[in-house]
ROMIGU-804439 format. One line per field, with one value per residue (C-alpha): residue number from 0; residue in three letters; y, x, z. Coordinates in steps of 0.25 Angstrom, whole numbers, always signed. Layout:
BEGIN
pos = [NUM / ...]
code = [ala / ...]
yy = [Y / ...]
xx = [X / ...]
zz = [Z / ...]
***
This chain:
BEGIN
pos = [0 / 1 / 2 / 3 / 4 / 5 / 6 / 7 / 8 / 9 / 10 / 11 / 12 / 13 / 14 / 15 / 16 / 17 / 18 / 19 / 20 / 21 / 22 / 23 / 24 / 25 / 26 / 27 / 28 / 29 / 30 / 31 / 32 / 33 / 34 / 35 / 36 / 37 / 38 / 39 / 40 / 41 / 42 / 43 / 44 / 45 / 46 / 47 / 48 / 49 / 50 / 51 / 52 / 53 / 54 / 55 / 56 / 57 / 58 / 59 / 60 / 61 / 62 / 63 / 64 / 65 / 66 / 67 / 68 / 69 / 70 / 71 / 72 / 73 / 74 / 75 / 76 / 77 / 78 / 79 / 80 / 81 / 82 / 83 / 84 / 85 / 86 / 87 / 88 / 89 / 90 / 91 / 92 / 93 / 94 / 95 / 96 / 97 / 98 / 99 / 100 / 101 / 102 / 103 / 104 / 105 / 106 / 107 / 108 / 109 / 110 / 111 / 112 / 113 / 114 / 115 / 116 / 117 / 118 / 119 / 120 / 121 / 122 / 123 / 124 / 125 / 126 / 127 / 128 / 129 / 130 / 131 / 132 / 133 / 134 / 135 / 136 / 137 / 138 / 139 / 140 / 141 / 142 / 143 / 144 / 145 / 146 / 147 / 148 / 149 / 150 / 151 / 152 / 153 / 154 / 155 / 156 / 157 / 158 / 159 / 160 / 161 / 162 / 163 / 164 / 165 / 166 / 167 / 168 / 169 / 170 / 171 / 172 / 173 / 174 / 175 / 176 / 177 / 178 / 179 / 180 / 181 / 182 / 183 / 184 / 185 / 186 / 187 / 188 / 189 / 190 / 191 / 192 / 193 / 194 / 195 / 196 / 197 / 198 / 199 / 200 / 201 / 202 / 203 / 204 / 205 / 206 / 207 / 208 / 209 / 210 / 211 / 212 / 213 / 214 / 215 / 216 / 217 / 218 / 219 / 220 / 221 / 222 / 223 / 224 / 225 / 226 / 227 / 228 / 229 / 230 / 231 / 232 / 233 / 234 / 235 / 236 / 237 / 238 / 239 / 240 / 241 / 242 / 243 / 244 / 245 / 246 / 247 / 248 / 249 / 250 / 251 / 252 / 253 / 254 / 255]
code = [met / asn / glu / gln / thr / ile / gly / thr / val / leu / ala / glu / ala / arg / his / thr / ala / gly / leu / thr / val / ala / gln / leu / ser / gly / val / thr / lys / ile / arg / glu / ala / leu / leu / tyr / ala / ile / glu / arg / asp / asp / phe / ser / leu / cys / gly / gly / asp / phe / tyr / ile / arg / gly / his / ile / lys / ala / ile / ser / lys / ala / val / gly / leu / asp / pro / glu / ala / met / val / his / leu / tyr / asn / glu / gln / his / gly / gly / leu / pro / arg / pro / val / lys / ala / ala / thr / val / phe / gln / ser / ser / lys / gly / val / lys / leu / arg / glu / arg / gly / ser / pro / asn / trp / thr / met / ala / leu / gly / val / ala / leu / ala / ile / val / val / val / phe / gly / val / val / lys / val / met / gly / gly / thr / gly / gln / ile / pro / thr / ala / glu / ile / thr / pro / val / ser / ser / ser / gly / pro / thr / val / pro / pro / asn / ala / pro / ile / arg / pro / ala / pro / ala / arg / arg / thr / ala / ala / gln / ser / thr / gln / asn / asp / ser / asp / leu / val / val / val / lys / val / lys / ala / asn / arg / ser / ser / tyr / ile / asn / val / arg / asp / ser / glu / gly / lys / arg / leu / phe / ala / gly / thr / leu / arg / ala / gly / ser / ser / asp / thr / trp / thr / ala / lys / thr / gly / leu / asn / leu / val / leu / arg / asp / ala / gly / ala / val / ser / leu / gln / val / asn / gly / arg / asn / leu / gly / thr / pro / gly / ala / ser / gly / glu / leu / val / arg / arg / ser / tyr / gly / pro / ala / thr / pro / arg / pro / arg]
yy = [-30 / -15 / -9 / -3 / +13 / +19 / +25 / +12 / +4 / +15 / +16 / +1 / +0 / +11 / +3 / -10 / -3 / +1 / +17 / +27 / +40 / +48 / +39 / +37 / +53 / +54 / +44 / +50 / +64 / +64 / +71 / +63 / +70 / +66 / +52 / +49 / +56 / +47 / +35 / +39 / +41 / +56 / +61 / +76 / +82 / +76 / +87 / +79 / +65 / +69 / +71 / +58 / +49 / +54 / +52 / +37 / +34 / +39 / +32 / +19 / +19 / +21 / +10 / +0 / +1 / +1 / +16 / +15 / +5 / +13 / +26 / +16 / +13 / +27 / +31 / +19 / +23 / +38 / +39 / +46 / +45 / +50 / +40 / +39 / +46 / +40 / +47 / +44 / +51 / +64 / +64 / +61 / +70 / +72 / +77 / +70 / +75 / +81 / +79 / +89 / +83 / +84 / +92 / +92 / +98 / +113 / +114 / +130 / +131 / +121 / +129 / +142 / +136 / +131 / +144 / +151 / +142 / +144 / +160 / +160 / +150 / +160 / +172 / +166 / +162 / +176 / +183 / +174 / +166 / +153 / +147 / +146 / +154 / +159 / +155 / +162 / +155 / +152 / +150 / +141 / +148 / +140 / +140 / +140 / +133 / +118 / +111 / +105 / +94 / +95 / +89 / +87 / +86 / +99 / +92 / +102 / +101 / +95 / +104 / +107 / +108 / +121 / +122 / +129 / +118 / +108 / +116 / +119 / +104 / +100 / +111 / +105 / +92 / +87 / +78 / +70 / +61 / +51 / +45 / +35 / +35 / +22 / +13 / +21 / +19 / +30 / +33 / +43 / +48 / +59 / +71 / +63 / +51 / +42 / +34 / +35 / +26 / +18 / +9 / +9 / +18 / +10 / +16 / +24 / +25 / +37 / +39 / +52 / +54 / +66 / +72 / +83 / +88 / +82 / +69 / +64 / +56 / +46 / +43 / +32 / +36 / +50 / +50 / +39 / +47 / +60 / +69 / +78 / +85 / +93 / +93 / +98 / +88 / +88 / +78 / +69 / +71 / +66 / +58 / +43 / +34 / +46 / +45 / +57 / +62 / +73 / +80 / +88 / +96 / +104 / +116 / +109 / +118 / +115 / +117 / +130]
xx = [+209 / +207 / +195 / +198 / +195 / +185 / +196 / +203 / +190 / +186 / +201 / +201 / +187 / +193 / +204 / +195 / +185 / +198 / +195 / +205 / +203 / +201 / +190 / +183 / +183 / +176 / +166 / +163 / +166 / +175 / +188 / +200 / +206 / +195 / +195 / +209 / +206 / +195 / +203 / +213 / +200 / +203 / +188 / +193 / +191 / +177 / +170 / +163 / +155 / +144 / +154 / +162 / +151 / +146 / +161 / +162 / +148 / +152 / +166 / +160 / +150 / +161 / +170 / +159 / +157 / +146 / +144 / +136 / +145 / +156 / +150 / +147 / +162 / +166 / +155 / +162 / +176 / +174 / +162 / +153 / +139 / +136 / +132 / +117 / +112 / +101 / +89 / +89 / +103 / +96 / +83 / +88 / +81 / +86 / +72 / +60 / +48 / +38 / +23 / +12 / +3 / -12 / -21 / -36 / -45 / -46 / -61 / -61 / -54 / -64 / -76 / -70 / -69 / -82 / -89 / -80 / -86 / -101 / -98 / -94 / -104 / -114 / -109 / -109 / -124 / -128 / -120 / -128 / -116 / -117 / -109 / -96 / -83 / -76 / -62 / -50 / -44 / -30 / -22 / -10 / +4 / +12 / +27 / +36 / +47 / +49 / +41 / +51 / +46 / +46 / +59 / +66 / +80 / +89 / +101 / +112 / +116 / +129 / +140 / +146 / +160 / +162 / +171 / +181 / +182 / +184 / +195 / +201 / +202 / +207 / +219 / +224 / +225 / +238 / +234 / +244 / +240 / +251 / +249 / +259 / +264 / +271 / +271 / +279 / +280 / +275 / +274 / +264 / +264 / +257 / +264 / +264 / +270 / +258 / +259 / +248 / +253 / +266 / +267 / +268 / +257 / +255 / +257 / +244 / +239 / +237 / +234 / +231 / +235 / +231 / +235 / +232 / +246 / +255 / +260 / +274 / +276 / +289 / +288 / +298 / +297 / +294 / +293 / +282 / +271 / +264 / +259 / +247 / +247 / +234 / +229 / +242 / +249 / +264 / +269 / +280 / +287 / +301 / +309 / +307 / +313 / +315 / +312 / +304 / +298 / +287 / +278 / +265 / +257 / +243 / +251 / +255 / +250 / +236 / +231 / +222]
zz = [-56 / -58 / -65 / -78 / -78 / -87 / -95 / -97 / -101 / -112 / -118 / -119 / -125 / -136 / -140 / -141 / -150 / -159 / -157 / -155 / -146 / -159 / -164 / -151 / -149 / -164 / -159 / -145 / -148 / -136 / -137 / -137 / -126 / -117 / -122 / -119 / -105 / -102 / -106 / -95 / -85 / -85 / -86 / -80 / -94 / -97 / -89 / -79 / -76 / -86 / -98 / -93 / -94 / -107 / -113 / -107 / -112 / -126 / -126 / -121 / -132 / -143 / -138 / -136 / -120 / -112 / -109 / -96 / -91 / -93 / -87 / -74 / -74 / -74 / -62 / -54 / -57 / -55 / -46 / -57 / -50 / -37 / -26 / -24 / -11 / -2 / +1 / +16 / +17 / +11 / +18 / +32 / +43 / +57 / +62 / +63 / +54 / +63 / +57 / +60 / +70 / +64 / +73 / +74 / +63 / +63 / +63 / +64 / +51 / +44 / +49 / +44 / +30 / +30 / +34 / +23 / +13 / +17 / +18 / +3 / -2 / +5 / -2 / -17 / -14 / -9 / -22 / -31 / -36 / -42 / -32 / -40 / -36 / -47 / -47 / -54 / -67 / -64 / -77 / -75 / -79 / -88 / -86 / -98 / -90 / -90 / -79 / -69 / -61 / -46 / -38 / -52 / -49 / -56 / -64 / -67 / -82 / -84 / -86 / -100 / -103 / -111 / -123 / -116 / -105 / -115 / -123 / -109 / -106 / -120 / -119 / -105 / -113 / -122 / -133 / -141 / -153 / -159 / -173 / -176 / -191 / -188 / -175 / -164 / -149 / -140 / -126 / -120 / -106 / -100 / -92 / -78 / -86 / -86 / -98 / -109 / -119 / -122 / -136 / -150 / -158 / -171 / -185 / -190 / -175 / -166 / -151 / -143 / -128 / -120 / -107 / -98 / -95 / -106 / -114 / -115 / -128 / -131 / -146 / -151 / -165 / -166 / -182 / -181 / -175 / -176 / -165 / -163 / -149 / -145 / -159 / -165 / -175 / -171 / -181 / -180 / -167 / -172 / -181 / -186 / -174 / -165 / -151 / -146 / -133 / -133 / -122 / -125 / -116 / -116 / -120 / -133 / -144 / -151 / -164 / -167]
***
């Protein structure tokens, strides 16, 4: 039995919780296009592992799944965590460490130091001093910057997606929303022929599909549904009982 993918598990949990993608988007603050992409195991629009794990945790919490368990499943299926490196492989040395041999005490240096101390003491006595040698007062200089502990690891800040990047990613997608005014059969495929949906959309319900290149729709009763493409309301695509085929791509005009 094949293990379910992370996207399949999240999609089934959403349906079990009775949430639409639009409702889940309102709870998690994640765009509908990203939610549909994640349910298809397409994480290319999320901006990296840091954002992917955050989205998975938010979605799991909203649909009643264990967030940590779902992140662990993502790491297993997509290799999210690097393997630990053994210290022995890092600190291997091909040369032995040569220790310095301890020699005999240097009596000449010790005698010179003792003689210097005697001379200094004698000079102080002759000059009538109290025997205390004045020392310069050293005032510590405080640093205005934060104290950094030694050997502290330097961690780069996670890259943030700019608004321009987010807008560019959205412009590369085609998003089609279908609302059923009465029950109607619908078939939805992407530009490569992969089937995204085939079945009856019940009256009063709606659903949304998204793809990178294009979407192809077959509507058995065109007058029973209303279309919204890339945020633009196109209304009813045909007459009641009319079989209509429609294709939409990212270049479809968007609302200003």
